[in-house]
N, C-alpha and C positions, 0 to 999 in steps of 0.2 A: 364495517368500514372497509374499503380497501385500501390498505399500505404499500406505495410507491415510493416512500419519501426517502428511504436509505437500505442498505442492502446486512444489515444488522439488527432490523427489528423483530427475526423470529429467534427463537432460541439457539438448540444445537441439533443439531442430525441425531434421529432416533438411534443407530450405531453407535456414538459418542455416551448418549444418555444410558444404553443398554451396558456399555461397558465401566462406566461410574457407579453403575447400583451394582453389576456383578462385583468391580473391586472394592468396594465402600468398606466393607467390614477385613481388609485384608492389610495390615500393617506393617508400611512400607517406610523404608530411610528418607527424611525430610530433605527439604531446598534441593529437589531435581537428581538426586542420587538413588533412586529408585529401578528397578527394573523395567519401567515400564517407560519413564522417561529413555533411559538407555539405547532403549529397544528404536523410539523415534527418533533418536540422533541416527541410531545404524539405516534406518530407512530413509532419511533425507538426504546421508552423505550418498546410498546408493541411487537415488532421483536424481540430485547432483552430477554424478559421476566424479564426486571428489571425497576422494579417503581420509583426507588430510581436514578435510572441512572441522570447524571446531561449531560446532550447533548449541546455542545456549534458548532459554524460551522464559518471555517474557509477557505479561498481562496485557499492554495495549499498545495502539501504535504510539501515542506522545510519551508515552514510558521510555518507547525504545528509541525513538528518534532522538530525544534527548540524552539520554544517556548512553547509546553509542556515538554520537556525535561529542557530549562530551568528554567522554572515556580516549577517545581517539587526536583531538586536538591538544594541543599545546594552549598554555594558558591566554597567550597573546595569538591566537588565529581565532578566524571564522571559518563558516561554511556557504559557499556558492551555491544559490540555488535561484532559480525562475522567479520572478515577482508574483508568480499564481501557486507558488510550489509549496504545499501544506506547510513545512517551519515557518514559511515567511508569512501566509494570511490567515492560516487557523490552528494555529496552536499554542493561541494567546503569550506569547512570546518565552513561551518554555526555553527555547536556545538560550536567547536572549538574558532569559534566568538565571541560566546556568553559567554567565560569564561569556560566551561566544556568540558575536553578531552573524546574523546571517547578512552575507553578500550580495544583494540582489544585480539578476541580470534579464532581460526581458525575454518573458513566457511567447511561444506562439504556440497557440491550442494548448497553451498546457507544459509546451517542453523547453526545454536548455538546447540550446546551439553550443557544441563546441568552440567554434569561432568567436562567440560572444564572452565567451567563459576564459579561452585563452586572452584575450583583449585587455579581460580585468586582471589578470595576472602579470601579463604583459605591462599593462598601464603603471601597474602598483610597482616593479623594481625599477620603472623606468623614471620613477616619483625621487628624487633627490632625498628627502624628506620621509622616505615608506618606515625606517625606522620607527617613527611617530605614529604609523597607524596600523591598521587590524591588518595582522598577515591570513592570505588565502591557502587554507590550511585542508582544504575537503571541497568534494563538489556532492552535491544531494541531486537526486533525479527521485522521479517515483513514476513506475511501470504499475498502470495504468495511472495517467497524470490524472489532476482533477477533473479534465472535462473530460475524463474518457478514450482518452488520444493514446496511444503508441508509440513507442520508440522502434523504428526497425531497426535491423541488425546492424547495417552498415552505422547507421547514427551512433549505436552503442560501443560498436568498434573506434568510431573517432573519438568519443569523451574520455572512452577509458584509454586509447595510446593517449591523449593530452592528459591524462592524471597522472600516467607513467614518465609523460617526458619532463613531468613539474615533480615527481616523488611525491605525492598527494594521492592519498585514497577517493575513491569511489565508491559511494555510501547510495542504493539502491532502495525504496521506500517498495515493500509489495505488500503492502496493507490489503491491496485488492487483487494480488499476483497470478491468482488461479486465473482471474476473468481477462487478464491478459495473454495467460499462456493458451487459453483455448479459444480465442475468436479466431474468426477466420480469417482476416486480414494481416493475422501475425506472420513474421518469420524467424522469429527469436522464440528460442527453446529453453528450460531451466537449467540445461545444461552448457549453455553461452551463458547466461545470465554469470551462473557459477565462476564461468571462466575469464569473464572481463571485469567483472566487480570485485572489491576487495573487501565488502562485508555488503550482503542484503538481508532482509526478511521478508517471508513465508506468511503473508497474513490467516491468522485463522477466525479472528474476530467477525470480521465481512464475510469468509467462505466456511460456514460449518459448524464453528465451533462457538461453547458460550462465551469464551473468552482464549486468547493468548495470540504471541506472535512468535513464531521460532527464527532468531538470528543466526547468519549464517557467515560463519568468518571463513572465506573462501578455502587459505592457505596455512589454517592453526596460525592465523595470527590475531589472536584478541589479544585486546589491551593485556599490558599485566595488571595482575588482581581485578578482574572484571567484574567477579564475583563479587567482590569489596564493594567496589563501585556502583553495582546494582543494588548490595543492601543500605550503602549509606543515600542512596536516592530512595528507601521508602518501596523499592517495587519487587524485592524477593518473598517470594511465596514458602513459606514454610511448608505448606501442603502441595511442595513441588508436583507431585504427581497429577494433579487437578489439569497440568499442561502437558505434563508425559504422555499420558492415558489419551489425552485428546488426539496428539499430533501422531501419536500411534495411531491410532483408527483411523485419519484421516490419511494418513501414507499406508494404507493396506489396502491392496487390490487395487490400487486406482481412483479409490474412493475422493480426494479432493481433485482430482482433476474432472470424474464423471461429475459431481456435483456443480463443480466450475462450468462446465460445458452444459448443462442445464438452464443457469443464466442467461449465458449467449445465444444459445436457442431461445429463450424466452424473450431477450433484450431483441430480436429480428423478430420475431412476431408482433412487439410490440412497434418497433421501426414501422413493418409493413402496414401496422394498424394506424397508425397517424399520420403515416402516406394515401391510404385510403380514404383517410377523414380530410382530407386537404390541409393539413396542418403545416406550418414554417418548421425548419429546424434551423436550431441555432448553433450546432456544433455539429459536424459529422462523426460520429462514435461508433469505434467498430467493439465496444465493449457493454457492457450492462450500463451503462448510463448514459441517457437520452436526455438531449436537450432541445426544448422545445418552446417558440415562441407563442404568446399568450396573450390575449388582451387584459386589463386589468379586470373588464367585465365580465370574460370567462373565467379567470380566476376566481373572481368570487360566487362565480353559480356553479364550478366544480369543487370546492373546498370542502361544503358541508357531506360532499359526497365520495371524494378519493383525498387520500393525503401523498403529497408530492413537496417539493422541494421548491419555491422561490429564489431562484441564483440570484440573477441580478437584471437592473431595468435598460431597456433595449432603447426604448424614446418614452415620451412621455404618457403615452396608453397602453406598452407593452412590455411585460418582461420575459426572460428567460426562465423556463421551469425546470428540474430535471425529477425526471422518473426514473427509478433503479430497480430493476431485476435484481434475483437475489437464487440463490441456491436452492431455496426453496418454495419460487414462484412458481405459480403451477398454470396451464393455458385456461383452465376455469379463470383465475385471475386476470390474464388478458379478454376472453371473452366477456367477462362481467365489466371490463372498462369500455369494450368496445359499445357496451349498450348502454352505458352511461354517459359517454360521447355522443 
């Protein structure tokens, strides 16, 4: 069966598997203190253009979001996010379970606007009873967003300026960062993100790795004893080399960007296919996630033949569904989908 339901269904890029097998019998230091993890850190610093960046490796996106937010906020602070933001909608209350409220503002095609975040902050401090309330202590965004949309460089600059004006960190969730950076419609580079954000992560789970996210504290600003916090939350791998080796491979000879570009190229093929077949788009996404409007009848017809994700109901008879390409999607996959449609 064809699978377009998400971008982490496939295992790992062959070069990663080769490296894991090749190094399998080596005795390496634990907890990310091995040579491969250090090589990965250096390569990521170079790609970000930040020699002072502190790079840490965690297993998955939810652990990363929870631990970064929890470690950077005081116990009376919350995090500002769009209502559609991943930490608000799709992480099972992981942030709230750590003791921090998600303070939501409207989302526009998945994006948060600086003006809305500022209005929330201003309203908070204008309230005479704000000492009884949850302090806004961070802004969270994802790039790409849950709807496959992207922030422009100007929008990122506005949000960054807001955070610096109020002395709160800007955290960018980059679970699909490669697909955002290689979009044909973006004006944002990795070096821009490293300059404008206080912390962000480079997603591996969805971009060629078996698992893993590379957290980048952009100016050596990792919270005190971050290593210990990771361990307290059960997210520290004794065999940290498993993460380091994967990112060492991904950031050798531009592999991360090369395979991300494949997902974008196949997404453009997918978009063209749906246009030719006369389907209506729910969102205009320039990345690897494409949202199409299908009737309930068509969904039932397609489900035995191809996997995709039903996203949300549009009306009584139609739903928005998501087709996602990935680093592993082939032209043959698109052609096979075309025959099914």
